[in-house]
N, CA, C and O atoms as CSV, one atom per row, in Angstrom:
chain,resi,resn,atom,element,x,y,z
A,1,MET,N,N,-19.515,-12.529,7.392
A,1,MET,CA,C,-17.883,-12.709,7.796
A,1,MET,C,C,-17.422,-11.632,6.763
A,1,MET,O,O,-17.447,-11.674,5.533
A,2,PRO,N,N,-16.953,-10.559,7.700
A,2,PRO,CA,C,-15.935,-9.784,7.080
A,2,PRO,C,C,-14.882,-10.209,6.165
A,2,PRO,O,O,-14.210,-11.231,6.026
A,3,ILE,N,N,-14.969,-9.067,5.583
A,3,ILE,CA,C,-14.140,-8.888,3.766
A,3,ILE,C,C,-12.702,-9.054,4.326
A,3,ILE,O,O,-12.621,-8.835,5.535
A,4,VAL,N,N,-11.874,-9.301,3.875
A,4,VAL,CA,C,-9.984,-9.180,4.544
A,4,VAL,C,C,-9.537,-8.104,3.435
A,4,VAL,O,O,-9.938,-8.068,2.271
A,5,LYS,N,N,-8.743,-7.354,3.966
A,5,LYS,CA,C,-8.435,-6.126,3.067
A,5,LYS,C,C,-6.829,-6.094,3.147
A,5,LYS,O,O,-6.164,-5.940,4.172
A,6,VAL,N,N,-6.350,-6.277,1.817
A,6,VAL,CA,C,-4.724,-5.419,1.872
A,6,VAL,C,C,-4.380,-4.891,1.669
A,6,VAL,O,O,-3.908,-5.336,0.623
A,7,ILE,N,N,-3.926,-3.621,1.776
A,7,ILE,CA,C,-3.588,-2.035,1.451
A,7,ILE,C,C,-1.871,-2.422,1.192
A,7,ILE,O,O,-1.118,-3.354,1.473
A,8,ASP,N,N,-1.783,-1.114,0.492
A,8,ASP,CA,C,-0.549,-1.031,-0.590
A,8,ASP,C,C,0.300,0.141,-0.205
A,8,ASP,O,O,-0.399,0.808,0.558
A,9,SER,N,N,1.496,0.734,-0.363
A,9,SER,CA,C,1.810,1.891,0.113
A,9,SER,C,C,1.433,3.485,-0.658
A,9,SER,O,O,1.728,4.575,-0.168
A,10,SER,N,N,0.793,3.285,-1.826
A,10,SER,CA,C,0.152,3.899,-2.755
A,10,SER,C,C,-1.033,4.875,-1.333
A,10,SER,O,O,-0.925,5.941,-0.725
A,11,ILE,N,N,-2.131,3.670,-1.362
A,11,ILE,CA,C,-3.343,3.732,0.040
A,11,ILE,C,C,-2.621,4.792,1.425
A,11,ILE,O,O,-3.106,5.873,1.760
A,12,LEU,N,N,-1.468,4.193,2.020
A,12,LEU,CA,C,-0.998,5.052,3.338
A,12,LEU,C,C,-0.639,6.079,2.838
A,12,LEU,O,O,-0.916,7.025,3.576
A,13,ALA,N,N,0.059,6.496,1.549
A,13,ALA,CA,C,1.028,7.513,1.810
A,13,ALA,C,C,-0.596,8.634,0.995
A,13,ALA,O,O,-0.406,9.850,0.969
A,14,LYS,N,N,-1.522,8.280,0.620
A,14,LYS,CA,C,-2.916,8.961,0.110
A,14,LYS,C,C,-3.224,8.869,1.252
A,14,LYS,O,O,-3.660,10.018,1.316
A,15,TYR,N,N,-3.424,8.383,2.514
A,15,TYR,CA,C,-4.507,8.866,3.622
A,15,TYR,C,C,-3.369,9.962,4.584
A,15,TYR,O,O,-3.868,10.944,5.132
A,16,LEU,N,N,-1.559,9.642,4.747
A,16,LEU,CA,C,-1.094,10.682,5.397
A,16,LEU,C,C,-1.199,12.244,4.799
A,16,LEU,O,O,-1.383,13.232,5.512
A,17,LEU,N,N,-1.074,12.259,3.631
A,17,LEU,CA,C,-0.866,13.705,2.265
A,17,LEU,C,C,-2.242,14.153,2.698
A,17,LEU,O,O,-2.314,15.367,2.890
A,18,LYS,N,N,-3.491,13.379,2.921
A,18,LYS,CA,C,-4.865,14.098,2.942
A,18,LYS,C,C,-5.042,14.032,1.275
A,18,LYS,O,O,-5.724,14.955,0.830
A,19,GLU,N,N,-4.604,13.219,0.433
A,19,GLU,CA,C,-4.527,13.173,-0.976
A,19,GLU,C,C,-6.133,13.420,-1.759
A,19,GLU,O,O,-6.786,13.654,-0.742
A,20,GLU,N,N,-6.915,13.490,-2.651
A,20,GLU,CA,C,-7.854,13.141,-3.066
A,20,GLU,C,C,-8.510,11.488,-2.670
A,20,GLU,O,O,-7.877,10.447,-2.846
A,21,GLY,N,N,-9.639,11.563,-2.217
A,21,GLY,CA,C,-10.123,9.873,-1.202
A,21,GLY,C,C,-9.389,9.535,-0.647
A,21,GLY,O,O,-8.894,8.510,-1.116
A,22,TRP,N,N,-8.868,9.941,0.431
A,22,TRP,CA,C,-8.156,10.034,1.263
A,22,TRP,C,C,-9.264,9.436,2.477
A,22,TRP,O,O,-8.915,8.368,2.981
A,23,ARG,N,N,-10.277,9.905,2.870
A,23,ARG,CA,C,-11.425,9.394,3.730
A,23,ARG,C,C,-11.935,8.483,3.399
A,23,ARG,O,O,-12.663,8.062,4.298
A,24,ARG,N,N,-11.971,7.623,2.136
A,24,ARG,CA,C,-12.502,6.811,1.882
A,24,ARG,C,C,-11.555,5.398,2.427
A,24,ARG,O,O,-12.004,4.276,2.661
A,25,VAL,N,N,-10.321,5.798,2.521
A,25,VAL,CA,C,-8.895,5.003,2.757
A,25,VAL,C,C,-9.039,5.292,4.405
A,25,VAL,O,O,-8.738,4.232,4.954
A,26,ALA,N,N,-9.341,6.187,5.296
A,26,ALA,CA,C,-9.582,6.102,6.519
A,26,ALA,C,C,-10.590,5.290,6.676
A,26,ALA,O,O,-10.479,4.474,7.591
A,27,GLU,N,N,-11.804,5.273,5.875
A,27,GLU,CA,C,-13.122,3.819,6.524
A,27,GLU,C,C,-12.514,2.428,6.167
A,27,GLU,O,O,-13.047,1.476,6.737
A,28,THR,N,N,-11.214,2.083,5.093
A,28,THR,CA,C,-10.691,0.821,5.207
A,28,THR,C,C,-9.819,0.917,6.256
A,28,THR,O,O,-10.419,0.482,7.239
A,29,LEU,N,N,-8.710,1.262,6.560
A,29,LEU,CA,C,-7.904,1.333,7.667
A,29,LEU,C,C,-8.803,1.324,8.818
A,29,LEU,O,O,-8.321,0.423,9.505
A,30,ARG,N,N,-9.863,1.799,9.474
A,30,ARG,CA,C,-10.457,0.759,10.867
A,30,ARG,C,C,-10.541,-0.147,10.659
A,30,ARG,O,O,-10.524,-0.743,11.736
A,31,GLU,N,N,-10.687,-1.127,9.520
A,31,GLU,CA,C,-10.773,-2.697,9.381
A,31,GLU,C,C,-9.761,-3.352,9.499
A,31,GLU,O,O,-9.692,-4.463,8.973
A,32,ARG,N,N,-8.159,-2.537,10.615
A,32,ARG,CA,C,-7.309,-3.071,10.358
A,32,ARG,C,C,-6.977,-4.068,9.133
A,32,ARG,O,O,-7.129,-5.288,9.197
A,33,PRO,N,N,-6.455,-3.295,7.900
A,33,PRO,CA,C,-6.236,-4.511,7.111
A,33,PRO,C,C,-4.868,-4.678,7.063
A,33,PRO,O,O,-4.120,-3.801,7.495
A,34,PHE,N,N,-4.242,-6.250,6.334
A,34,PHE,CA,C,-2.974,-6.243,6.378
A,34,PHE,C,C,-2.076,-5.265,5.238
A,34,PHE,O,O,-2.653,-4.428,4.544
A,35,THR,N,N,-0.933,-5.448,5.178
A,35,THR,CA,C,0.138,-4.566,4.677
A,35,THR,C,C,1.563,-5.725,4.727
A,35,THR,O,O,1.636,-6.917,5.024
A,36,LEU,N,N,2.477,-4.814,4.328
A,36,LEU,CA,C,3.329,-5.529,4.803
A,36,LEU,C,C,4.947,-4.573,5.195
A,36,LEU,O,O,4.995,-3.357,5.010
A,37,ASP,N,N,5.791,-5.128,5.575
A,37,ASP,CA,C,6.617,-3.693,6.038
A,37,ASP,C,C,7.231,-3.239,4.911
A,37,ASP,O,O,7.776,-2.137,4.978
A,38,LEU,N,N,7.260,-3.830,3.922
A,38,LEU,CA,C,7.730,-2.717,2.806
A,38,LEU,C,C,6.860,-1.269,2.794
A,38,LEU,O,O,7.349,-0.192,2.455
A,39,ALA,N,N,5.709,-1.438,3.160
A,39,ALA,CA,C,4.487,-0.482,2.585
A,39,ALA,C,C,4.858,0.444,3.387
A,39,ALA,O,O,4.200,1.464,3.182
A,40,VAL,N,N,6.166,0.638,4.814
A,40,VAL,CA,C,6.126,1.472,6.010
A,40,VAL,C,C,7.299,2.144,5.459
A,40,VAL,O,O,7.483,3.322,5.763
A,41,LYS,N,N,8.144,1.519,4.658
A,41,LYS,CA,C,9.167,1.932,3.848
A,41,LYS,C,C,9.174,2.563,2.577
A,41,LYS,O,O,9.944,3.487,2.313
A,42,GLU,N,N,8.321,2.083,1.757
A,42,GLU,CA,C,7.665,3.239,0.504
A,42,GLU,C,C,7.020,4.293,1.048
A,42,GLU,O,O,7.073,5.394,0.499
A,43,THR,N,N,6.447,4.125,1.999
A,43,THR,CA,C,5.372,5.179,2.321
A,43,THR,C,C,6.461,6.787,2.697
A,43,THR,O,O,6.346,7.985,2.438
A,44,ALA,N,N,7.507,5.895,3.450
A,44,ALA,CA,C,8.186,6.745,4.120
A,44,ALA,C,C,9.338,7.912,3.014
A,44,ALA,O,O,9.871,8.987,3.288
A,45,ASN,N,N,9.351,7.097,1.790
A,45,ASN,CA,C,10.741,7.288,1.053
A,45,ASN,C,C,9.331,8.492,-0.051
A,45,ASN,O,O,9.803,9.416,-0.713
A,46,ALA,N,N,8.136,8.315,-0.056
A,46,ALA,CA,C,6.717,9.407,-0.359
A,46,ALA,C,C,6.842,10.313,0.385
A,46,ALA,O,O,6.360,11.405,0.086
A,47,LEU,N,N,7.321,10.181,1.216
A,47,LEU,CA,C,7.057,11.264,2.549
A,47,LEU,C,C,8.464,12.597,1.838
A,47,LEU,O,O,8.357,13.814,1.682
A,48,TRP,N,N,9.779,11.563,1.538
A,48,TRP,CA,C,10.782,12.233,1.142
A,48,TRP,C,C,11.046,12.590,-0.356
A,48,TRP,O,O,11.986,13.120,-0.949
A,49,ARG,N,N,10.232,12.250,-0.604
A,49,ARG,CA,C,10.012,12.344,-2.478
A,49,ARG,C,C,9.537,14.330,-2.584
A,49,ARG,O,O,10.027,15.248,-3.241
A,50,ARG,N,N,8.125,14.253,-1.355
A,50,ARG,CA,C,7.516,15.212,-1.291
A,50,ARG,C,C,8.135,16.406,-0.701
A,50,ARG,O,O,7.532,17.434,-1.007
A,51,VAL,N,N,9.051,16.559,-0.027
A,51,VAL,CA,C,10.587,17.329,0.830
A,51,VAL,C,C,11.430,17.597,-0.035
A,51,VAL,O,O,11.506,18.791,-0.322
A,52,VAL,N,N,12.495,16.498,-0.872
A,52,VAL,CA,C,13.063,16.742,-1.277
A,52,VAL,C,C,13.140,16.850,-2.846
A,52,VAL,O,O,14.110,17.355,-3.412
A,53,LEU,N,N,12.041,16.336,-3.511
A,53,LEU,CA,C,12.008,16.272,-4.649
A,53,LEU,C,C,11.139,17.407,-5.483
A,53,LEU,O,O,11.355,18.163,-6.430
A,54,LEU,N,N,9.695,17.010,-4.329
A,54,LEU,CA,C,8.769,17.943,-5.476
A,54,LEU,C,C,8.523,19.529,-4.575
A,54,LEU,O,O,7.875,20.482,-5.009
A,55,ARG,N,N,9.223,19.462,-3.267
A,55,ARG,CA,C,9.244,20.680,-2.518
A,55,ARG,C,C,8.265,21.038,-2.075
A,55,ARG,O,O,8.219,22.218,-1.729
A,56,ASP,N,N,7.190,20.271,-1.913
A,56,ASP,CA,C,5.696,20.753,-1.843
A,56,ASP,C,C,5.204,20.493,-0.120
A,56,ASP,O,O,4.048,20.655,0.272
A,57,ILE,N,N,6.249,20.105,0.671
A,57,ILE,CA,C,6.307,19.947,2.167
A,57,ILE,C,C,7.498,20.310,2.603
A,57,ILE,O,O,8.575,20.053,2.065
A,58,ASP,N,N,7.296,20.969,3.676
A,58,ASP,CA,C,8.700,20.809,4.754
A,58,ASP,C,C,8.772,19.938,5.389
A,58,ASP,O,O,7.845,19.161,5.617
A,59,VAL,N,N,10.324,19.838,5.989
A,59,VAL,CA,C,10.829,18.659,6.598
A,59,VAL,C,C,10.186,18.276,8.127
A,59,VAL,O,O,10.428,17.318,8.862
A,60,ASP,N,N,9.389,19.274,8.269
A,60,ASP,CA,C,8.839,19.679,9.804
A,60,ASP,C,C,7.149,18.723,9.774
A,60,ASP,O,O,6.467,18.063,10.557
A,61,LYS,N,N,7.103,19.149,8.463
A,61,LYS,CA,C,5.565,18.729,7.861
A,61,LYS,C,C,6.197,16.932,8.003
A,61,LYS,O,O,6.264,16.313,9.065
A,62,ALA,N,N,6.553,16.455,6.779
A,62,ALA,CA,C,7.003,15.749,6.438
A,62,ALA,C,C,7.416,14.456,8.106
A,62,ALA,O,O,7.055,13.302,8.335
A,63,SER,N,N,8.365,15.520,8.961
A,63,SER,CA,C,8.645,14.617,10.263
A,63,SER,C,C,7.492,13.983,11.053
A,63,SER,O,O,7.401,12.811,11.419
A,64,THR,N,N,6.361,15.306,11.301
A,64,THR,CA,C,5.180,15.010,11.771
A,64,THR,C,C,4.224,13.803,10.943
A,64,THR,O,O,3.671,12.977,11.668
A,65,LEU,N,N,4.073,13.721,9.813
A,65,LEU,CA,C,4.050,12.487,9.249
A,65,LEU,C,C,4.224,11.512,9.334
A,65,LEU,O,O,3.438,10.586,9.132
A,66,LEU,N,N,5.340,11.478,9.666
A,66,LEU,CA,C,6.347,9.956,9.707
A,66,LEU,C,C,6.081,9.278,10.950
A,66,LEU,O,O,5.976,8.075,11.186
A,67,ASP,N,N,5.968,10.582,11.916
A,67,ASP,CA,C,5.376,9.656,13.041
A,67,ASP,C,C,3.758,9.296,13.333
A,67,ASP,O,O,3.275,8.503,14.141
A,68,ASP,N,N,3.069,10.245,12.299
A,68,ASP,CA,C,1.604,9.491,12.321
A,68,ASP,C,C,1.474,8.089,11.595
A,68,ASP,O,O,0.664,7.196,11.843
A,69,LEU,N,N,2.757,8.125,10.363
A,69,LEU,CA,C,3.310,6.433,9.894
A,69,LEU,C,C,2.830,5.044,11.089
A,69,LEU,O,O,2.187,4.001,11.200
A,70,LEU,N,N,3.906,6.222,11.938
A,70,LEU,CA,C,4.652,4.919,12.630
A,70,LEU,C,C,3.380,4.596,14.044
A,70,LEU,O,O,3.196,3.416,14.345
A,71,LYS,N,N,2.741,5.487,14.664
A,71,LYS,CA,C,1.486,5.145,15.042
A,71,LYS,C,C,0.777,4.336,14.157
A,71,LYS,O,O,0.911,3.187,14.577
A,72,LEU,N,N,0.002,4.338,13.018
A,72,LEU,CA,C,-0.834,3.543,12.500
A,72,LEU,C,C,-0.389,2.180,11.624
A,72,LEU,O,O,-1.017,1.420,10.887
A,73,LYS,N,N,1.084,2.254,12.096
A,73,LYS,CA,C,1.663,0.989,11.830
A,73,LYS,C,C,1.068,-0.125,12.696
A,73,LYS,O,O,0.901,-1.334,12.531
A,74,LYS,N,N,0.806,0.761,13.703
A,74,LYS,CA,C,0.381,-0.401,14.990
A,74,LYS,C,C,-1.002,-0.857,14.541
A,74,LYS,O,O,-1.397,-2.009,14.363
A,75,ALA,N,N,-1.586,0.180,14.412
A,75,ALA,CA,C,-3.021,-0.397,14.209
A,75,ALA,C,C,-3.338,-1.334,12.846
A,75,ALA,O,O,-4.362,-1.957,12.565
A,76,LEU,N,N,-2.310,-1.222,12.246
A,76,LEU,CA,C,-2.265,-2.501,10.761
A,76,LEU,C,C,-1.727,-3.486,11.187
A,76,LEU,O,O,-0.798,-3.467,11.994
A,77,ARG,N,N,-2.391,-4.788,10.556
A,77,ARG,CA,C,-1.525,-5.940,10.399
A,77,ARG,C,C,-0.334,-6.327,9.450
A,77,ARG,O,O,-0.291,-6.964,8.398
A,78,VAL,N,N,0.474,-5.793,10.105
A,78,VAL,CA,C,1.847,-5.356,9.007
A,78,VAL,C,C,2.905,-6.974,8.913
A,78,VAL,O,O,3.622,-7.415,9.811
A,79,GLU,N,N,2.739,-7.398,7.936
A,79,GLU,CA,C,3.790,-8.973,7.647
A,79,GLU,C,C,4.779,-8.529,7.551
A,79,GLU,O,O,4.914,-7.387,7.990
A,80,PRO,N,N,6.019,-9.258,6.895
A,80,PRO,CA,C,7.415,-9.065,6.191
A,80,PRO,C,C,6.763,-9.540,5.179
A,80,PRO,O,O,5.645,-10.014,5.381
A,81,GLN,N,N,7.362,-9.517,3.761
A,81,GLN,CA,C,7.058,-9.702,2.821
A,81,GLN,C,C,7.765,-10.836,2.225
A,81,GLN,O,O,7.419,-11.238,1.114
A,82,ASP,N,N,8.939,-11.509,3.007
A,82,ASP,CA,C,9.430,-12.917,2.422
A,82,ASP,C,C,8.641,-13.886,2.168
A,82,ASP,O,O,8.893,-14.569,1.176
A,83,ARG,N,N,7.196,-14.280,3.191
A,83,ARG,CA,C,6.780,-15.231,2.778
A,83,ARG,C,C,6.546,-15.272,1.308
A,83,ARG,O,O,6.869,-16.229,0.605
A,84,TYR,N,N,5.722,-13.726,0.693
A,84,TYR,CA,C,5.358,-13.601,-0.351
A,84,TYR,C,C,6.270,-13.181,-1.516
A,84,TYR,O,O,5.730,-12.767,-2.542
A,85,LEU,N,N,7.581,-13.252,-1.442
A,85,LEU,CA,C,8.736,-12.597,-2.590
A,85,LEU,C,C,8.429,-13.783,-3.525
A,85,LEU,O,O,8.108,-13.360,-4.636
A,86,ARG,N,N,8.421,-15.067,-3.448
A,86,ARG,CA,C,8.408,-16.279,-4.893
A,86,ARG,C,C,7.467,-15.961,-5.696
A,86,ARG,O,O,7.640,-16.125,-6.904
A,87,ALA,N,N,6.539,-15.557,-5.314
A,87,ALA,CA,C,5.264,-15.308,-5.443
A,87,ALA,C,C,4.885,-14.307,-6.655
A,87,ALA,O,O,4.424,-14.470,-7.785
A,88,ALA,N,N,5.324,-13.118,-5.833
A,88,ALA,CA,C,5.891,-11.925,-6.389
A,88,ALA,C,C,6.788,-11.842,-7.227
A,88,ALA,O,O,6.771,-11.021,-8.144
A,89,PHE,N,N,7.873,-12.843,-6.992
A,89,PHE,CA,C,8.967,-12.417,-8.545
A,89,PHE,C,C,7.917,-12.939,-9.767
A,89,PHE,O,O,7.897,-12.181,-10.737
A,90,GLU,N,N,7.058,-14.109,-9.851
A,90,GLU,CA,C,7.054,-14.716,-10.930
A,90,GLU,C,C,5.459,-14.053,-11.332
A,90,GLU,O,O,4.823,-14.561,-12.256
A,91,ILE,N,N,4.954,-12.990,-10.617
A,91,ILE,CA,C,3.887,-11.819,-10.884
A,91,ILE,C,C,4.585,-10.891,-11.589
A,91,ILE,O,O,4.370,-10.790,-12.797
A,92,ALA,N,N,5.340,-10.233,-11.081
A,92,ALA,CA,C,6.621,-9.177,-11.807
A,92,ALA,C,C,6.928,-9.733,-12.872
A,92,ALA,O,O,6.125,-9.351,-13.722
A,93,ILE,N,N,7.733,-10.507,-13.346
A,93,ILE,CA,C,7.858,-10.883,-14.826
A,93,ILE,C,C,7.296,-11.452,-15.827
A,93,ILE,O,O,7.714,-11.612,-16.974
A,94,THR,N,N,5.779,-11.923,-15.069
A,94,THR,CA,C,4.920,-11.876,-15.813
A,94,THR,C,C,4.503,-10.942,-16.473
A,94,THR,O,O,4.373,-10.808,-17.689
A,95,HIS,N,N,4.212,-10.037,-15.320
A,95,HIS,CA,C,3.163,-8.895,-16.107
A,95,HIS,C,C,4.222,-7.325,-16.356
A,95,HIS,O,O,4.011,-6.193,-16.791
A,96,ARG,N,N,5.168,-7.928,-15.908
A,96,ARG,CA,C,6.137,-6.862,-16.514
A,96,ARG,C,C,5.929,-5.626,-15.244
A,96,ARG,O,O,5.862,-4.493,-15.721
A,97,ILE,N,N,5.852,-5.674,-14.157
A,97,ILE,CA,C,5.781,-4.472,-12.765
A,97,ILE,C,C,6.838,-5.074,-11.670
A,97,ILE,O,O,7.287,-6.173,-11.344
A,98,THR,N,N,6.974,-3.609,-11.273
A,98,THR,CA,C,8.476,-3.968,-10.204
A,98,THR,C,C,7.671,-5.281,-9.580
A,98,THR,O,O,6.670,-5.706,-10.156
A,99,VAL,N,N,8.284,-6.031,-8.099
A,99,VAL,CA,C,8.531,-6.899,-7.746
A,99,VAL,C,C,7.638,-6.284,-6.048
A,99,VAL,O,O,6.968,-6.983,-5.287
A,100,TYR,N,N,7.891,-5.141,-5.945
A,100,TYR,CA,C,7.680,-3.969,-4.917
A,100,TYR,C,C,5.913,-4.171,-5.118
A,100,TYR,O,O,5.219,-4.635,-4.213
A,101,ASP,N,N,5.335,-3.720,-6.506
A,101,ASP,CA,C,4.110,-3.508,-6.532
A,101,ASP,C,C,3.284,-5.172,-6.369
A,101,ASP,O,O,2.321,-5.540,-5.696
A,102,ALA,N,N,4.325,-5.989,-7.472
A,102,ALA,CA,C,3.615,-7.576,-6.941
A,102,ALA,C,C,3.553,-8.176,-5.794
A,102,ALA,O,O,2.724,-9.067,-5.608
A,103,LEU,N,N,4.916,-7.563,-4.297
A,103,LEU,CA,C,4.188,-8.057,-3.660
A,103,LEU,C,C,3.060,-7.842,-2.385
A,103,LEU,O,O,2.832,-8.501,-1.370
A,104,PHE,N,N,2.556,-6.767,-2.871
A,104,PHE,CA,C,0.823,-6.546,-2.694
A,104,PHE,C,C,0.040,-7.395,-2.949
A,104,PHE,O,O,-0.742,-7.999,-2.215
A,105,ILE,N,N,0.315,-7.495,-4.473
A,105,ILE,CA,C,-1.037,-8.301,-4.922
A,105,ILE,C,C,-1.014,-9.646,-4.648
A,105,ILE,O,O,-2.022,-10.337,-4.499
A,106,ALA,N,N,0.463,-10.142,-4.558
A,106,ALA,CA,C,0.660,-12.174,-3.712
A,106,ALA,C,C,0.147,-12.262,-3.183
A,106,ALA,O,O,-0.713,-13.134,-3.303
A,107,GLN,N,N,0.228,-10.922,-1.436
A,107,GLN,CA,C,0.168,-11.055,-0.365
A,107,GLN,C,C,-1.405,-11.213,-0.235
A,107,GLN,O,O,-1.856,-11.979,0.617
A,108,ALA,N,N,-2.581,-10.202,-1.413
A,108,ALA,CA,C,-3.742,-10.347,-1.513
A,108,ALA,C,C,-4.149,-11.768,-2.170
A,108,ALA,O,O,-5.221,-12.317,-1.916
A,109,ARG,N,N,-3.361,-12.200,-2.876
A,109,ARG,CA,C,-3.845,-13.736,-3.745
A,109,ARG,C,C,-3.818,-14.719,-2.596
A,109,ARG,O,O,-4.674,-15.605,-2.621
A,110,ALA,N,N,-2.841,-14.686,-1.458
A,110,ALA,CA,C,-2.585,-15.605,-0.634
A,110,ALA,C,C,-3.779,-15.700,0.745
A,110,ALA,O,O,-4.358,-16.540,1.434
A,111,LYS,N,N,-3.653,-14.156,0.560
A,111,LYS,CA,C,-4.892,-14.382,1.750
A,111,LYS,C,C,-6.056,-14.318,1.291
A,111,LYS,O,O,-6.862,-14.106,2.197
A,112,ASN,N,N,-6.616,-14.422,0.079
A,112,ASN,CA,C,-7.773,-14.330,-0.851
A,112,ASN,C,C,-8.564,-13.041,-0.003
A,112,ASN,O,O,-9.637,-12.931,0.591
A,113,ALA,N,N,-7.496,-12.213,-0.278
A,113,ALA,CA,C,-8.201,-10.901,0.363
A,113,ALA,C,C,-8.328,-9.624,-0.981
A,113,ALA,O,O,-7.714,-9.896,-2.013
A,114,VAL,N,N,-8.890,-8.660,-0.947
A,114,VAL,CA,C,-9.510,-7.706,-1.645
A,114,VAL,C,C,-7.815,-6.963,-1.871
A,114,VAL,O,O,-7.468,-6.386,-0.839
A,115,LEU,N,N,-7.012,-6.909,-2.734
A,115,LEU,CA,C,-6.879,-5.345,-2.342
A,115,LEU,C,C,-6.745,-3.674,-2.984
A,115,LEU,O,O,-6.826,-3.466,-4.194
A,116,VAL,N,N,-6.599,-2.907,-2.289
A,116,VAL,CA,C,-7.207,-1.601,-1.932
A,116,VAL,C,C,-5.782,-0.942,-2.621
A,116,VAL,O,O,-4.641,-1.312,-2.342
A,117,THR,N,N,-6.081,-0.075,-3.408
A,117,THR,CA,C,-4.764,0.161,-4.062
A,117,THR,C,C,-5.327,1.945,-4.905
A,117,THR,O,O,-6.477,2.055,-5.332
A,118,ALA,N,N,-4.283,3.171,-5.003
A,118,ALA,CA,C,-4.645,3.958,-5.550
A,118,ALA,C,C,-3.606,3.828,-7.064
A,118,ALA,O,O,-3.226,4.846,-7.642
A,119,ASP,N,N,-3.267,2.499,-7.526
A,119,ASP,CA,C,-2.386,2.806,-8.357
A,119,ASP,C,C,-3.258,1.663,-9.687
A,119,ASP,O,O,-3.619,0.510,-9.455
A,120,GLU,N,N,-3.386,2.239,-10.739
A,120,GLU,CA,C,-4.071,1.948,-11.705
A,120,GLU,C,C,-3.354,0.292,-12.442
A,120,GLU,O,O,-3.804,-0.834,-12.650
A,121,LYS,N,N,-2.234,0.889,-12.607
A,121,LYS,CA,C,-1.440,-0.597,-13.254
A,121,LYS,C,C,-1.855,-1.800,-12.219
A,121,LYS,O,O,-2.141,-2.993,-12.323
A,122,GLN,N,N,-1.726,-0.795,-11.120
A,122,GLN,CA,C,-1.483,-2.510,-9.941
A,122,GLN,C,C,-2.929,-2.895,-9.799
A,122,GLN,O,O,-3.333,-4.035,-9.572
A,123,TYR,N,N,-3.593,-1.922,-9.941
A,123,TYR,CA,C,-5.446,-2.561,-10.336
A,123,TYR,C,C,-5.704,-3.882,-11.118
A,123,TYR,O,O,-6.107,-5.011,-10.839
A,124,SER,N,N,-5.217,-3.111,-12.400
A,124,SER,CA,C,-5.446,-4.285,-13.697
A,124,SER,C,C,-4.874,-5.313,-13.749
A,124,SER,O,O,-5.423,-6.368,-14.065
A,125,ILE,N,N,-3.422,-5.172,-13.388
A,125,ILE,CA,C,-2.679,-6.533,-13.375
A,125,ILE,C,C,-3.342,-7.498,-12.041
A,125,ILE,O,O,-3.710,-8.594,-12.463
A,126,ALA,N,N,-3.545,-7.334,-10.673
A,126,ALA,CA,C,-4.215,-7.986,-9.595
A,126,ALA,C,C,-5.715,-8.374,-10.010
A,126,ALA,O,O,-6.127,-9.381,-9.433
A,127,ARG,N,N,-6.767,-7.657,-11.062
A,127,ARG,CA,C,-7.564,-8.800,-11.948
A,127,ARG,C,C,-7.142,-9.511,-12.449
A,127,ARG,O,O,-7.490,-10.673,-12.238
A,128,GLY,N,N,-6.339,-9.265,-13.219
A,128,GLY,CA,C,-5.899,-10.377,-13.988
A,128,GLY,C,C,-4.972,-11.962,-13.371
A,128,GLY,O,O,-4.671,-13.000,-13.959
A,129,VAL,N,N,-4.756,-11.494,-11.963
A,129,VAL,CA,C,-4.381,-12.748,-11.455
A,129,VAL,C,C,-5.241,-13.606,-10.705
A,129,VAL,O,O,-4.912,-14.645,-10.133
A,130,GLY,N,N,-6.630,-12.960,-10.770
A,130,GLY,CA,C,-7.669,-13.401,-9.928
A,130,GLY,C,C,-7.989,-12.919,-7.989
A,130,GLY,O,O,-8.522,-13.464,-7.022
A,131,VAL,N,N,-7.251,-11.546,-8.287
A,131,VAL,CA,C,-7.357,-11.001,-6.758
A,131,VAL,C,C,-8.143,-9.781,-6.694
A,131,VAL,O,O,-7.819,-8.684,-7.150
A,132,GLU,N,N,-9.240,-10.096,-6.066
A,132,GLU,CA,C,-10.475,-8.957,-6.112
A,132,GLU,C,C,-10.016,-7.138,-6.103
A,132,GLU,O,O,-10.045,-6.660,-4.969
A,133,PRO,N,N,-9.785,-6.565,-6.755
A,133,PRO,CA,C,-8.933,-5.123,-6.320
A,133,PRO,C,C,-9.992,-4.101,-6.328
A,133,PRO,O,O,-10.941,-4.133,-7.111
A,134,VAL,N,N,-9.722,-2.783,-5.033
A,134,VAL,CA,C,-10.748,-1.910,-5.451
A,134,VAL,C,C,-9.265,-0.244,-5.755
A,134,VAL,O,O,-8.076,-0.360,-5.460
A,135,LEU,N,N,-9.872,0.974,-6.335
A,135,LEU,CA,C,-9.291,1.543,-6.786
A,135,LEU,C,C,-9.448,2.887,-6.558
A,135,LEU,O,O,-9.906,3.653,-7.406
A,136,VAL,N,N,-8.971,3.327,-5.084
A,136,VAL,CA,C,-9.005,4.160,-4.750
A,136,VAL,C,C,-8.373,5.615,-5.685
A,136,VAL,O,O,-7.181,5.737,-5.966
A,137,GLU,N,N,-9.622,6.793,-6.128
A,137,GLU,CA,C,-8.979,7.698,-7.290
A,137,GLU,C,C,-9.328,8.859,-6.371
A,137,GLU,O,O,-9.066,10.013,-6.709
């Protein structure tokens, strides 16, 4: 039986920006993982950050990457975050992380799925709440 996976925003950004470990992410994306609609927004925000704050990519490159993100979204199983909000809120309060990060943990826990992340803190907390995480560095 295939392993169900949930990916977070850090994984989408890593893949689009071709950061270290992106090829490993490509393998995961072929499995049609679950994610949240929040991930698309957060990844778009990561592109904005690279243009406006870090200035390490130009607006044309970011626009192309945004188009890639929107195409990629169609290949993922994107769910609304509302159904996971209560559980995420409890995880966030208990473990002192943002609700944004806790949402992906809550989604993975509800689906009995592996959480794939590039965020070490999220990885650690996922383990603590009974979610099997994979850290892509």
